[in-house]
N, C-alpha and C positions, 0 to 999 in steps of 0.2 A: 278736644285738646288731649284728654287722657288717652283716647284711642290712638291718635296720631303719634303720641309719645311712645306708646307701647310698640306700635308697628316699627317706628324708627329704631327703637332699642333692640328689637328682635332682629331686624336687618343687620344692624351693626354687629350683634353677637354672632350671627351666622357668618358674616364676613371674616370676623376674627377667627372663628372656628375653622373656616375654610383655609385661611392662611396658615394656621397652626398645623392642620393636616397636610398641607402641601409641604410644609417644612419638615414634617415627619417622613414624607415619602422620599424626598431626595434632598441631600445637602452636598454642596460642593466641598470636596476635601480641602481643609485649610492648607495653605502653601507649605507649612512646615511638616504637616502629616503627609502630604503628597510627596514631598522630597524624601522622607523616611521610607515610604513605600517603594518609590522608584529605585532608591539605592539598594534596598533589601532584595527586590526582585532582580535587579541587574547583577548583583553579586551572587545570589543563590543559583540563578539559572545561567550564569556566565554569559550574559547578553552583550554582544559586541557594541562598541561605541557608536557605530553608524545605525544602530537600531533605536528608533524613538520609543520611549515608554510613556504612555499617557494614562494618568490616573483619573478614573471617572468619578461620578457622583457616589456618595455614600447613601445607601438605602437601608431601610429596616429589614432584618432577617426574621421571617415568620417561623422558621424551623429551629433556630438556635438562640435560645434566651441568653441575653447578656452580650450578644454580638450583632453588629450590622454587616451589611454586604457592600463590597466595593469591587468594581470591575477595572482591570488593567489591560490596556491594549498595546501590543508590540507591533510596530510597523517598520519594515525594512526601508532604508533610504533608497529613493528612486524606484520603488516597487509598490504595486497595489496590494501585495500580499500582506495580511495581518493575522495576528493571533490574539484571541481574547481569553483572558484568564479571570476566574472569579475567586475572590478571597473573602474570608470572614475577618472582621476587625472588631476588637473588643470596645465596649462603650467608653472605656477610659483611654482608648486609642494607644494602648501600650503593647498589645499583642495582635498578631495577624496569623490566621490559619488558612490552609487550603485543604478542604475535605472533598473527597470524591465519593459521590453517592452511586451505589450499584443497585440496579433493578434486577433482583433475583428471579423475577417472573419471566425474563427473556434470556435466550441462549445466545451468547456472543459469538460462538462458533457458527451457529446457523445463520446469524445475521451477517457475518463476514462472507459466507458462501453465497448468500442471496445477492451480494453485491458483485459477484463474479459471473459474467455471462459466458457460458461454455457452449452455447448452442452453435452447432456446426463446426466445432473445433475437432481436429483429428485426435483420436484416442489410441492408447496403447494399453495392453493388459486386458483385464476383464471388461466385459461390456455391461454397462449399467450396474456397476458394483455399489454396495452401500458405502464404501470408502472411496473418495475421490481425491487424488493428489494433483493440484494445479500448480505448475511452475511458471513463474514470470521470468522469461528468458531473453537473452541478448546474444545473438550469434557471434558477435565480435568480442564478447567478454570472456577473459581467461578463467575467471572464477565460475562462470556459467559452464564452461567446458569441463571444469573439475566436477561440478555438480552432475552434469550430464553423464559423465563416465561412472559416477557412483550409482545413479539411477538405472543406467543402461550399460551393461547388462545385469549388474549385480543385484540391485533391488528388484528389477523386473523378474529375474529368475525365481526369487523367493516369494514375491507377492503378486505376480502377474495373473494368477488365477482368482484373485479376490480383491484387487485394487484397480481402479481406472486411472490412468495417467494422462494428463492433458497439459499442453503448453500454451501459454499466452504470451503475446509480444510486449516487451518492455525495453526496446532498444534505447540506450543512453546516447542519443544522437549528438550531444554536445562534446562527447569525448570519443565516440565510435562512429566515424564518418560513413562507413558502409553498412552499418547494422540495420538501418531502416530498409535499405535496398534489399538486403538478404532476407529480411522478414517478409517483404512483399513477394520476392521470388518464391520463398517457401510456401506462402499462401497460394500462389499460382499453381504450384504442384498439388497442394492439398485440395484445390478445387476439382482436381481430376482423380487423385488417388492418394489415400491415406498413407500407404506404404512408401510412396515416393517422397512424401513430406518427411517421414521419420528417417528414411535413408539419407535425405539431404541434411537433416539435423545431425545425424550420426557423423556424416562425412565432414561437415563444416566444423563441428566441435572437436574433431580429431585432427583436422588438417588446416587450421586457421592460418598457419604460416604460409600455406600455398597462396592465399590471397594477400597477406601482408607483405610478401616478398616482392610483389609488383611495385614498380618505382613511382607510379603516378596514381592519383585518386581515380582517374578514369580507367586506368588499367586494372585497378582493383575491382571496380564495378563490373568490368568485362569478365574478370576471372570468376566472380560470383555467378554471373549469367551463364558462363560456360559450364560451371558445375551443375547449375539448375537444368540446363538443356540435356546434359549427359544423363542426369537422373530421369528426365522425361523419356529419353530414348531407351534407357534400361527398363523402364516400366511400361514401354509401348503406349505412351500417352499421345494425344493429338498435339503434335509438335507445332503446327501452325497456330492453334489456339494458345498453346503455352507461350510461344514467342510473342504473340500479340499482347498477352497479359504482362509479360516481362517488360515489353517496350512501353506499355501504358503507365507502369509504375504508379498505380492507384494506391495511395497511402491511407485511404479513409479507414479501413479496418484496423490497420496498425495504429493509427493515431487514436482511434476509439479505445483500443486496448491500453495504450499508454495513459490516456485520460482516466480509465478505470483503475489502473495501478496507482496513479497519483491520488485518487479519491480514497484508496486503501492505505495511503501514507507511505507508499514505496518511494525511495530515493536512490536505490541501487539494485543490483542484481547479483546472483539469483535470489528470488524469494519464493519459497514453497509453502503452499497452504494445503494441509491434510485435514479434510473435513473442518476447515476453519482454523486449525492450529497453525500458527505462523512459524516458519523456520527461515531465519534470515542469514543468507550467506552460504558459502560452500562448507558445510559442516561435516563432521566425520560420519561414516556409515552408521555407527552405533546410535547416533542421535536421530537419524532418519528412521531407523528400525524402531526405536522406542516410541516415536510419534505414530508410526503406522500401527504398531502393536496396540497402543492405547486406543486409537480410533477403531480398530477392529473389535476390541473388547467392548467398547461403548456401543458398537453396532450389533453386538451379539454374534459376531463372526469368529471362527477359530483363528488362532495365531499360528503361522507356519513355524516349523522347526528351523532353527538357525544353525548353520555350520559352526563347529567349534572354532574359537579364535586360534589363530596360528601361534604356536609356542616359539619363542625366540630360540635360535640355535645356540647350543652350548659351546663355549669357547674351549 
């Protein structure tokens, strides 16, 4: 009898201990706490009303004494896209923190560049340089045209002997209807000749109005194709092969580049990565120079002499 009593007592104790441990692992946030968290997150991050905010379970934080952890998930209405945020919440539930942990053993610039596939892309400037500038471009984007005109010829003249320049496709097809088509055509040229690709990029970014002036969507696509064929003829390419490529309009490579850009967090163009340093938008020449100079110094390469800034004319 005594043995059976002891066994029963031990089993009950283990069950109670298990329930206590489970309670420590995860607790649903009380409704009033969940509401406070939801309102604070919505206000601080300016979350639109059509985005749902779900407060997850509260779990112990092993790294921060006096705090538990709580997950908050943002989900857009009618979309599968969601964003997960992690917060610390004090034991008395009166304070919430969001702390970002940085791993200093890893190089974020190198990690960014490792996510960008540049294999087979046309290059400009130095071959296999220690500094690589990758620009995510849209041939129909006016801001991309502005960036292009800063990079070529100005930046290329200064850095072309020590920096490799590469373009990746990121056409904003929801607002630029002929951008994907132009990217495919450009890649058709690149498949035969690098210079033909860059001449096409130079021409389109300087003469976008030539395409936009056409009155119908179909006529704009034909205008892009005409420019492409003219570049092919100029560079003495295999025109039959070129026209077949243009007609096929295989978007696989362009779509893959777009997906790559999205994975990097891009939502617009142009975006320039210089050895992993991100430059967002059509920024002034001085900002690009500063990023290139910094990357060259990090790589142990000499920085070029810059022409003096033009002095304003006296009145």
